[in-house]
Structures are given as C-alpha cells and as structure tokens.
MARTOR-376602 format. One record per residue (C-alpha): residue number from 1; x, y, z. Coordinates in pm, 1 decimal, m for minus. Layout:
REM residues N
<seq:NUM px:X py:Y pz:Z> .
...
This chain:
REM residues 313
<seq:1 px:m2895.8 py:m5545.7 pz:m1738.3> .
<seq:2 px:m2987.9 py:m5431.1 pz:m1389.2> .
<seq:3 px:m2953.9 py:m5057.1 pz:m1327.0> .
<seq:4 px:m2920.3 py:m4902.2 pz:m982.3> .
<seq:5 px:m3230.9 py:m4745.7 pz:m839.8> .
<seq:6 px:m3322.8 py:m4519.1 pz:m553.3> .
<seq:7 px:m3641.3 py:m4450.2 pz:m361.9> .
<seq:8 px:m3833.6 py:m4131.2 pz:m432.3> .
<seq:9 px:m3836.4 py:m3929.8 pz:m105.9> .
<seq:10 px:m4182.6 py:m3794.8 pz:m192.4> .
<seq:11 px:m4389.8 py:m4100.0 pz:m299.1> .
<seq:12 px:m4167.9 py:m4396.1 pz:m207.6> .
<seq:13 px:m4161.0 py:m4549.5 pz:m555.6> .
<seq:14 px:m3841.3 py:m4698.2 pz:m701.1> .
<seq:15 px:m3683.0 py:m4485.0 pz:m972.8> .
<seq:16 px:m3346.4 py:m4488.5 pz:m1154.1> .
<seq:17 px:m3057.4 py:m4356.4 pz:m944.1> .
<seq:18 px:m2964.7 py:m4088.3 pz:m1199.7> .
<seq:19 px:m3326.8 py:m3968.6 pz:m1234.3> .
<seq:20 px:m3379.8 py:m3598.0 pz:m1167.6> .
<seq:21 px:m3760.0 py:m3621.6 pz:m1157.5> .
<seq:22 px:m3992.3 py:m3890.3 pz:m1020.3> .
<seq:23 px:m4197.3 py:m4045.5 pz:m1305.8> .
<seq:24 px:m4470.0 py:m4140.0 pz:m1058.5> .
<seq:25 px:m4534.7 py:m3824.2 pz:m857.2> .
<seq:26 px:m4360.1 py:m3568.0 pz:m1079.3> .
<seq:27 px:m4140.3 py:m3420.2 pz:m801.2> .
<seq:28 px:m3791.1 py:m3291.0 pz:m887.6> .
<seq:29 px:m3499.4 py:m3434.1 pz:m688.7> .
<seq:30 px:m3243.9 py:m3158.8 pz:m770.6> .
<seq:31 px:m3437.6 py:m2888.1 pz:m592.9> .
<seq:32 px:m3390.9 py:m3055.3 pz:m258.5> .
<seq:33 px:m3024.9 py:m3129.8 pz:m330.1> .
<seq:34 px:m2976.9 py:m2763.7 pz:m421.8> .
<seq:35 px:m3149.6 py:m2646.9 pz:m104.5> .
<seq:36 px:m2932.4 py:m2878.6 pz:105.0> .
<seq:37 px:m2620.6 py:m2751.6 pz:m74.9> .
<seq:38 px:m2723.3 py:m2389.0 pz:m13.4> .
<seq:39 px:m2780.9 py:m2465.1 pz:353.0> .
<seq:40 px:m2434.7 py:m2623.7 pz:380.1> .
<seq:41 px:m2279.7 py:m2318.9 pz:207.4> .
<seq:42 px:m2445.5 py:m2089.5 pz:463.2> .
<seq:43 px:m2314.7 py:m2302.2 pz:751.0> .
<seq:44 px:m1958.9 py:m2295.9 pz:605.1> .
<seq:45 px:m1982.3 py:m1917.3 pz:563.2> .
<seq:46 px:m2082.7 py:m1859.9 pz:925.9> .
<seq:47 px:m1809.6 py:m2098.6 pz:1042.4> .
<seq:48 px:m1552.4 py:m1892.0 pz:847.0> .
<seq:49 px:m1680.7 py:m1566.5 pz:997.9> .
<seq:50 px:m1664.3 py:m1716.3 pz:1348.7> .
<seq:51 px:m1306.6 py:m1836.6 pz:1286.0> .
<seq:52 px:m1196.9 py:m1487.5 pz:1170.9> .
<seq:53 px:m1356.8 py:m1325.4 pz:1479.6> .
<seq:54 px:m1171.3 py:m1570.0 pz:1706.9> .
<seq:55 px:m838.3 py:m1490.8 pz:1534.3> .
<seq:56 px:m896.6 py:m1114.6 pz:1572.4> .
<seq:57 px:m967.7 py:m1159.0 pz:1943.7> .
<seq:58 px:m652.9 py:m1369.1 pz:1991.3> .
<seq:59 px:m422.0 py:m1115.6 pz:1821.2> .
<seq:60 px:m591.6 py:m824.6 pz:2001.0> .
<seq:61 px:m516.3 py:m957.6 pz:2349.3> .
<seq:62 px:m210.2 py:m1179.6 pz:2305.8> .
<seq:63 px:131.6 py:m1008.1 pz:2267.8> .
<seq:64 px:273.9 py:m1022.8 pz:1916.7> .
<seq:65 px:541.7 py:m1297.0 pz:1916.9> .
<seq:66 px:713.7 py:m1128.5 pz:1619.3> .
<seq:67 px:749.8 py:m785.8 pz:1787.8> .
<seq:68 px:1118.4 py:m708.0 pz:1853.5> .
<seq:69 px:1225.6 py:m626.6 pz:2207.5> .
<seq:70 px:1533.7 py:m632.8 pz:2425.0> .
<seq:71 px:1511.0 py:m760.7 pz:2780.2> .
<seq:72 px:1743.7 py:m635.1 pz:3050.1> .
<seq:73 px:1798.1 py:m753.4 pz:3404.9> .
<seq:74 px:1879.2 py:m471.9 pz:3643.7> .
<seq:75 px:2203.9 py:m564.6 pz:3817.4> .
<seq:76 px:2097.0 py:m402.2 pz:4145.9> .
<seq:77 px:1733.3 py:m504.8 pz:4177.2> .
<seq:78 px:1718.3 py:m819.7 pz:3961.9> .
<seq:79 px:1410.9 py:m672.4 pz:3792.2> .
<seq:80 px:1354.6 py:m773.5 pz:3430.0> .
<seq:81 px:1233.0 py:m503.2 pz:3192.3> .
<seq:82 px:1154.1 py:m517.6 pz:2821.8> .
<seq:83 px:1206.1 py:m230.4 pz:2578.5> .
<seq:84 px:1052.7 py:m218.2 pz:2227.5> .
<seq:85 px:1312.1 py:m217.0 pz:1948.9> .
<seq:86 px:1280.5 py:m37.2 pz:1616.3> .
<seq:87 px:1498.6 py:m112.4 pz:1315.5> .
<seq:88 px:1625.4 py:144.9 pz:1067.6> .
<seq:89 px:1836.8 py:119.5 pz:753.5> .
<seq:90 px:2127.7 py:362.7 pz:768.8> .
<seq:91 px:2296.1 py:369.7 pz:424.6> .
<seq:92 px:2188.3 py:9.5 pz:371.4> .
<seq:93 px:2311.7 py:m104.7 pz:714.9> .
<seq:94 px:2049.2 py:m242.7 pz:954.9> .
<seq:95 px:2054.3 py:m85.1 pz:1300.9> .
<seq:96 px:1857.0 py:m166.4 pz:1615.7> .
<seq:97 px:1720.7 py:132.2 pz:1808.3> .
<seq:98 px:1561.5 py:173.8 pz:2148.0> .
<seq:99 px:1405.1 py:477.0 pz:2319.0> .
<seq:100 px:1474.2 py:535.0 pz:2688.3> .
<seq:101 px:1447.7 py:824.9 pz:2930.5> .
<seq:102 px:1716.9 py:863.2 pz:3197.6> .
<seq:103 px:1664.3 py:1026.8 pz:3539.7> .
<seq:104 px:1328.0 py:1165.0 pz:3425.6> .
<seq:105 px:1503.8 py:1355.6 pz:3149.7> .
<seq:106 px:1412.0 py:1375.5 pz:2781.5> .
<seq:107 px:1370.3 py:1056.5 pz:2581.4> .
<seq:108 px:1683.3 py:944.1 pz:2396.9> .
<seq:109 px:1705.5 py:715.9 pz:2091.7> .
<seq:110 px:2011.1 py:489.8 pz:2098.6> .
<seq:111 px:2107.1 py:265.8 pz:1805.0> .
<seq:112 px:2358.5 py:m5.8 pz:1728.3> .
<seq:113 px:2427.7 py:m255.8 pz:1452.3> .
<seq:114 px:2472.8 py:m514.8 pz:1727.9> .
<seq:115 px:2160.8 py:m598.9 pz:1930.3> .
<seq:116 px:2365.1 py:m757.7 pz:2210.4> .
<seq:117 px:2576.6 py:m441.8 pz:2251.7> .
<seq:118 px:2257.8 py:m235.6 pz:2267.5> .
<seq:119 px:2115.2 py:m467.2 pz:2536.8> .
<seq:120 px:2434.1 py:m444.4 pz:2747.4> .
<seq:121 px:2441.4 py:m66.3 pz:2707.7> .
<seq:122 px:2079.4 py:m23.4 pz:2824.5> .
<seq:123 px:2141.6 py:m263.4 pz:3117.2> .
<seq:124 px:2439.8 py:m56.8 pz:3236.0> .
<seq:125 px:2258.0 py:275.6 pz:3186.7> .
<seq:126 px:1955.4 py:164.2 pz:3388.7> .
<seq:127 px:2178.6 py:24.3 pz:3664.0> .
<seq:128 px:2371.8 py:353.0 pz:3688.2> .
<seq:129 px:2041.9 py:539.4 pz:3687.3> .
<seq:130 px:1925.0 py:355.7 pz:4002.2> .
<seq:131 px:2261.6 py:417.8 pz:4171.6> .
<seq:132 px:2230.5 py:790.0 pz:4103.6> .
<seq:133 px:1869.6 py:799.0 pz:4226.5> .
<seq:134 px:1971.6 py:622.3 pz:4551.9> .
<seq:135 px:2257.9 py:867.1 pz:4607.0> .
<seq:136 px:2023.1 py:1163.8 pz:4559.6> .
<seq:137 px:1770.7 py:1013.2 pz:4801.3> .
<seq:138 px:2043.2 py:978.8 pz:5068.5> .
<seq:139 px:2129.5 py:1346.7 pz:5015.5> .
<seq:140 px:1759.6 py:1441.3 pz:5039.9> .
<seq:141 px:1767.9 py:1579.8 pz:4686.6> .
<seq:142 px:1453.7 py:1566.5 pz:4472.0> .
<seq:143 px:1502.2 py:1448.1 pz:4117.1> .
<seq:144 px:1322.8 py:1644.0 pz:3846.3> .
<seq:145 px:1331.5 py:1689.4 pz:3471.1> .
<seq:146 px:1454.7 py:2047.2 pz:3517.8> .
<seq:147 px:1740.4 py:1937.1 pz:3746.2> .
<seq:148 px:1844.9 py:1664.6 pz:3499.8> .
<seq:149 px:1849.7 py:1915.3 pz:3214.4> .
<seq:150 px:2030.8 py:2184.4 pz:3414.5> .
<seq:151 px:2320.9 py:1961.7 pz:3520.1> .
<seq:152 px:2307.3 py:1714.9 pz:3225.1> .
<seq:153 px:2272.0 py:1431.7 pz:3474.5> .
<seq:154 px:2149.7 py:1192.4 pz:3206.6> .
<seq:155 px:2453.9 py:1257.3 pz:2985.8> .
<seq:156 px:2687.9 py:1199.0 pz:3277.7> .
<seq:157 px:2547.8 py:846.4 pz:3292.9> .
<seq:158 px:2545.5 py:744.9 pz:2927.6> .
<seq:159 px:2831.6 py:931.6 pz:2753.3> .
<seq:160 px:3110.5 py:698.0 pz:2874.7> .
<seq:161 px:2899.4 py:386.7 pz:2821.8> .
<seq:162 px:2805.2 py:506.9 pz:2474.7> .
<seq:163 px:3170.9 py:506.7 pz:2369.9> .
<seq:164 px:3236.8 py:175.4 pz:2541.3> .
<seq:165 px:2964.3 py:m9.1 pz:2346.3> .
<seq:166 px:2991.4 py:196.1 pz:2024.1> .
<seq:167 px:2631.4 py:319.7 pz:2052.0> .
<seq:168 px:2496.8 py:601.7 pz:1833.6> .
<seq:169 px:2237.7 py:851.1 pz:1946.5> .
<seq:170 px:1983.1 py:952.4 pz:1683.9> .
<seq:171 px:1674.4 py:1161.9 pz:1657.4> .
<seq:172 px:1467.9 py:874.2 pz:1516.0> .
<seq:173 px:1201.6 py:1102.9 pz:1374.9> .
<seq:174 px:1464.4 py:1298.9 pz:1180.7> .
<seq:175 px:1630.9 py:978.0 pz:1059.7> .
<seq:176 px:1299.8 py:837.6 pz:936.3> .
<seq:177 px:1227.8 py:1167.9 pz:759.4> .
<seq:178 px:1569.4 py:1155.9 pz:588.9> .
<seq:179 px:1499.8 py:802.7 pz:463.8> .
<seq:180 px:1157.3 py:906.3 pz:330.4> .
<seq:181 px:1301.2 py:1210.4 pz:150.7> .
<seq:182 px:1585.2 py:1003.0 pz:3.4> .
<seq:183 px:1333.4 py:752.9 pz:m137.7> .
<seq:184 px:1120.3 py:1038.8 pz:m275.9> .
<seq:185 px:1424.4 py:1184.1 pz:m458.4> .
<seq:186 px:1513.7 py:840.8 pz:m601.2> .
<seq:187 px:1154.2 py:800.5 pz:m725.9> .
<seq:188 px:1162.4 py:1151.2 pz:m876.7> .
<seq:189 px:1485.4 py:1079.6 pz:m1067.1> .
<seq:190 px:1338.1 py:750.9 pz:m1188.8> .
<seq:191 px:1019.2 py:927.1 pz:m1309.3> .
<seq:192 px:1224.0 py:1205.3 pz:m1468.0> .
<seq:193 px:1443.4 py:953.9 pz:m1652.4> .
<seq:194 px:1136.4 py:783.2 pz:m1796.9> .
<seq:195 px:990.9 py:1117.7 pz:m1902.4> .
<seq:196 px:1313.5 py:1235.5 pz:m2070.2> .
<seq:197 px:1362.1 py:896.3 pz:m2234.9> .
<seq:198 px:1019.6 py:930.6 pz:m2396.8> .
<seq:199 px:1065.8 py:1301.7 pz:m2473.7> .
<seq:200 px:1405.5 py:1259.6 pz:m2644.0> .
<seq:201 px:1344.3 py:914.5 pz:m2791.9> .
<seq:202 px:1647.2 py:766.2 pz:m2612.2> .
<seq:203 px:1712.4 py:476.8 pz:m2371.5> .
<seq:204 px:1649.8 py:504.2 pz:m1995.5> .
<seq:205 px:2025.8 py:481.0 pz:m1921.7> .
<seq:206 px:2097.8 py:762.6 pz:m2165.4> .
<seq:207 px:1824.4 py:975.4 pz:m2004.8> .
<seq:208 px:1968.2 py:903.6 pz:m1656.7> .
<seq:209 px:2313.2 py:1016.7 pz:m1775.0> .
<seq:210 px:2156.1 py:1334.9 pz:m1916.6> .
<seq:211 px:1988.4 py:1418.2 pz:m1581.6> .
<seq:212 px:2305.9 py:1343.0 pz:m1380.3> .
<seq:213 px:2525.5 py:1568.8 pz:m1595.7> .
<seq:214 px:2260.6 py:1842.0 pz:m1600.7> .
<seq:215 px:2232.7 py:1836.0 pz:m1219.4> .
<seq:216 px:2612.5 py:1851.2 pz:m1177.5> .
<seq:217 px:2704.2 py:2101.1 pz:m1449.0> .
<seq:218 px:2377.0 py:2276.1 pz:m1530.5> .
<seq:219 px:2442.0 py:2244.5 pz:m1905.4> .
<seq:220 px:2491.4 py:1968.6 pz:m2167.3> .
<seq:221 px:2780.0 py:2064.3 pz:m2397.0> .
<seq:222 px:2951.3 py:1728.6 pz:m2455.7> .
<seq:223 px:2844.1 py:1384.5 pz:m2571.2> .
<seq:224 px:2707.6 py:1163.1 pz:m2294.2> .
<seq:225 px:2892.7 py:837.9 pz:m2225.9> .
<seq:226 px:2580.2 py:624.2 pz:m2179.5> .
<seq:227 px:2427.9 py:744.6 pz:m2507.1> .
<seq:228 px:2495.7 py:630.6 pz:m2860.6> .
<seq:229 px:2591.7 py:883.5 pz:m3130.4> .
<seq:230 px:2233.7 py:877.3 pz:m3253.9> .
<seq:231 px:2096.3 py:939.5 pz:m2901.9> .
<seq:232 px:2337.8 py:1227.6 pz:m2841.9> .
<seq:233 px:2223.9 py:1384.1 pz:m3168.9> .
<seq:234 px:1855.5 py:1337.8 pz:m3076.6> .
<seq:235 px:1915.9 py:1519.2 pz:m2746.2> .
<seq:236 px:2102.1 py:1805.3 pz:m2917.3> .
<seq:237 px:1827.5 py:1844.4 pz:m3177.5> .
<seq:238 px:1561.0 py:1847.4 pz:m2909.5> .
<seq:239 px:1745.0 py:2105.3 pz:m2696.6> .
<seq:240 px:1804.0 py:2328.0 pz:m3002.1> .
<seq:241 px:1435.9 py:2312.0 pz:m3094.8> .
<seq:242 px:1337.1 py:2381.2 pz:m2734.6> .
<seq:243 px:1559.0 py:2692.9 pz:m2727.9> .
<seq:244 px:1424.3 py:2828.6 pz:m3055.1> .
<seq:245 px:1057.8 py:2760.9 pz:m2975.8> .
<seq:246 px:848.0 py:2998.8 pz:m2769.4> .
<seq:247 px:732.2 py:2892.9 pz:m2425.8> .
<seq:248 px:379.0 py:3026.0 pz:m2473.0> .
<seq:249 px:229.1 py:2701.5 pz:m2342.7> .
<seq:250 px:369.2 py:2766.0 pz:m1996.2> .
<seq:251 px:243.1 py:3017.3 pz:m1738.0> .
<seq:252 px:461.4 py:3324.8 pz:m1689.7> .
<seq:253 px:531.6 py:3216.2 pz:m1332.3> .
<seq:254 px:500.4 py:2887.9 pz:m1142.6> .
<seq:255 px:178.0 py:2868.1 pz:m940.8> .
<seq:256 px:346.6 py:2782.3 pz:m610.4> .
<seq:257 px:663.8 py:2988.2 pz:m653.8> .
<seq:258 px:1029.9 py:2914.3 pz:m729.3> .
<seq:259 px:1136.7 py:2779.1 pz:m390.4> .
<seq:260 px:1097.2 py:2417.3 pz:m494.0> .
<seq:261 px:909.8 py:2135.8 pz:m326.7> .
<seq:262 px:845.4 py:2184.9 pz:47.0> .
<seq:263 px:975.5 py:1905.5 pz:268.9> .
<seq:264 px:641.5 py:1885.1 pz:453.7> .
<seq:265 px:460.2 py:1777.8 pz:137.6> .
<seq:266 px:709.3 py:1495.7 pz:75.3> .
<seq:267 px:645.0 py:1372.8 pz:430.3> .
<seq:268 px:272.1 py:1379.5 pz:348.0> .
<seq:269 px:338.6 py:1136.1 pz:57.5> .
<seq:270 px:310.3 py:1390.9 pz:m222.9> .
<seq:271 px:551.8 py:1280.1 pz:m502.5> .
<seq:272 px:807.2 py:1538.3 pz:m619.3> .
<seq:273 px:703.2 py:1485.6 pz:m983.0> .
<seq:274 px:341.0 py:1555.1 pz:m887.6> .
<seq:275 px:437.0 py:1887.5 pz:m725.4> .
<seq:276 px:675.4 py:1990.8 pz:m1003.5> .
<seq:277 px:410.6 py:1934.1 pz:m1271.5> .
<seq:278 px:126.5 py:2089.4 pz:m1070.0> .
<seq:279 px:345.0 py:2396.8 pz:m1016.8> .
<seq:280 px:321.5 py:2449.2 pz:m1394.6> .
<seq:281 px:m54.1 py:2373.9 pz:m1420.7> .
<seq:282 px:m16.4 py:2005.3 pz:m1516.0> .
<seq:283 px:m220.7 py:1804.3 pz:m1265.3> .
<seq:284 px:m201.4 py:1474.4 pz:m1455.2> .
<seq:285 px:67.9 py:1331.7 pz:m1223.2> .
<seq:286 px:m128.9 py:1392.7 pz:m900.5> .
<seq:287 px:m425.8 py:1230.6 pz:m732.2> .
<seq:288 px:m708.8 py:1448.8 pz:m599.6> .
<seq:289 px:m590.7 py:1400.1 pz:m241.1> .
<seq:290 px:m232.6 py:1501.3 pz:m335.4> .
<seq:291 px:m354.5 py:1819.9 pz:m508.5> .
<seq:292 px:m566.6 py:1897.7 pz:m201.9> .
<seq:293 px:m260.2 py:1865.2 pz:25.5> .
<seq:294 px:m59.3 py:2102.8 pz:m198.1> .
<seq:295 px:m333.7 py:2366.5 pz:m203.5> .
<seq:296 px:m394.5 py:2341.5 pz:171.8> .
<seq:297 px:m21.5 py:2382.5 pz:239.4> .
<seq:298 px:5.5 py:2697.0 pz:26.9> .
<seq:299 px:m314.6 py:2846.7 pz:168.9> .
<seq:300 px:m96.9 py:2937.2 pz:471.2> .
<seq:301 px:193.9 py:3060.9 pz:257.4> .
<seq:302 px:274.6 py:3348.0 pz:494.2> .
<seq:303 px:352.9 py:3094.8 pz:770.5> .
<seq:304 px:587.6 py:2874.9 pz:563.2> .
<seq:305 px:939.6 py:2858.6 pz:705.8> .
<seq:306 px:1143.7 py:2795.7 pz:390.6> .
<seq:307 px:1458.5 py:2760.1 pz:599.1> .
<seq:308 px:1313.7 py:2433.6 pz:729.2> .
<seq:309 px:1113.8 py:2336.5 pz:421.1> .
<seq:310 px:1386.9 py:2361.3 pz:156.8> .
<seq:311 px:1577.4 py:2050.6 pz:53.2> .
<seq:312 px:1798.7 py:1984.8 pz:m247.6> .
<seq:313 px:1667.9 py:1741.0 pz:m506.3> .
C-alpha cells in the first residue's frame, strides 16, 4: 500500500505526509507551520485595525444618512435649507420637533405629530421672515433681538401659522426633563413594589395595589382588591407589628431633610430609591458616584431653591 509522502524542507528527504518530525534530520515540521499561522494571524489583526480606522474616518466626515432633517425651499429666494429634527414621545405619541429663531429673536421649539405639516409651517415662517426683513430695510429700520422682543415681531409671524398647521410650541429642555422624571417615578414605584412584595411576603400585583392605595388615601383600612385573603392578612399583621415595634434602628431625623428628592438629582441619574434609602443611612441602593452627587448637592444646601426642586412622587 503506497502512502503519500512529502519532502522535508530542511534536508530534502522524502517522509510521510502526516509526519511531524523528519526521521533523517530530526527537524520538526509543526514549528514552521505554527510560525506561519502566527504571522497570518498578525496580518489579519492589522487588516482589521486598518478597516476600523477607515470606517471611523468615513463616519467622521460624511453626513449621517440616518439623521432626521426637514428641508424647506424659501418661496421668495428659492434657497434650500435643512433643519435638524428631534423626536419626542408625548404621552406615548411621537412628535417631530425643530428649533428655529425668527427675526433674530429667541430660539423657538415647534413640534407636530405630522412631519409634513411641520415642514410647511417652517417654510411659511421663513418666507414671512424675509418679507418682514425686506420691509424693514425699505423703511431704514435696523433689526435687532431687542426690537423683536419689544414688539413681539417673531410672534406676529408665527402665531397665525401655528394655528393653521396645528403646531405646538414647547420648551424642549423642559419636556425632556418631564419625560426623565416620569421614567424615574415609574422605576421608583417598580422598585418599591418589589421591596414591599418581599417585605410582606405577597405578590408584586398585591404590593402595587398597596402602594397605590397608600399614595391616594395615606392609610390602608380595607382589603386590597389585587390581594388574596391570605395576602391581606399578611399585610395587616406586618403593619400591626411595625406599629408596635420601636423604630430604634432608624436615625431620629433623615440625613438630607424632609423635603423629598430634589429634581436636580433625578436629572443627574440618581434613582429615587437610592436617595430615599440614603436619606435614612442605607447606602446599599446607590453606587459610589450616585452617593457623591447627593453629598455634593447638599453641600450647598443654603442655595437650594426648593420651589424649583420639589416634585411629587
């Protein structure tokens, strides 16, 4: 039976194809194969790095094709202008928003559920803006931010058009803050439900019902609809024990006061549960960075405007 052979690259003698070592010169074949494989791996690695660098350069200098914009054509000049579009979720409804300044006035944020209506609105506003600027030039009047504010020149342009196209005007920063706070409250109620479920030994739904009734009425004096008879009894027993037990494990006063969670900390991504627990010396629900933010905020306690910071959760 003839078996396939190969030539030893070191001494030239014929050896079996599957041989790993030459029986004539004693050289190992695998070492070279391994070195060649390593060299190929290095080449592939550098090719991958080069490919990533090229991609970064492309996306750095080429406009993002997925970025949302609206393009308007000015009806007087024929000039085409693009405006970046942001999207917000208002009570679950998607709205398109664009920021524009009119007659050198303050920047306005206009939103609509219909992108086409928003485009038509901005087109009309910018056309009227140029008409007004031309009229002022003919009258030798100088346009300024102060003049626009004094006579509400910008509003004179957009108010009628706003009604015509059903466009809403928002303070986008405030709207985004509202959304963030709403999500923080939802997360807090979710965390609280889990905690009460574990504390009482009841289901999550029962715990949610408990929190809802407590928030609305401030007291639990009837059976909860989402709880079984056994769960209702477990809650009553727990509350009775809690009332009769001393609260020696808690500080006499909360560390950061009784005003509740400041809005600024929520906007800095500090969870409400983290603050609530830390206020009573339990730091287990906070990261180090979150605790640092809380302490830094209250270091300037005398400057806190609670009229702006308070929110109901």
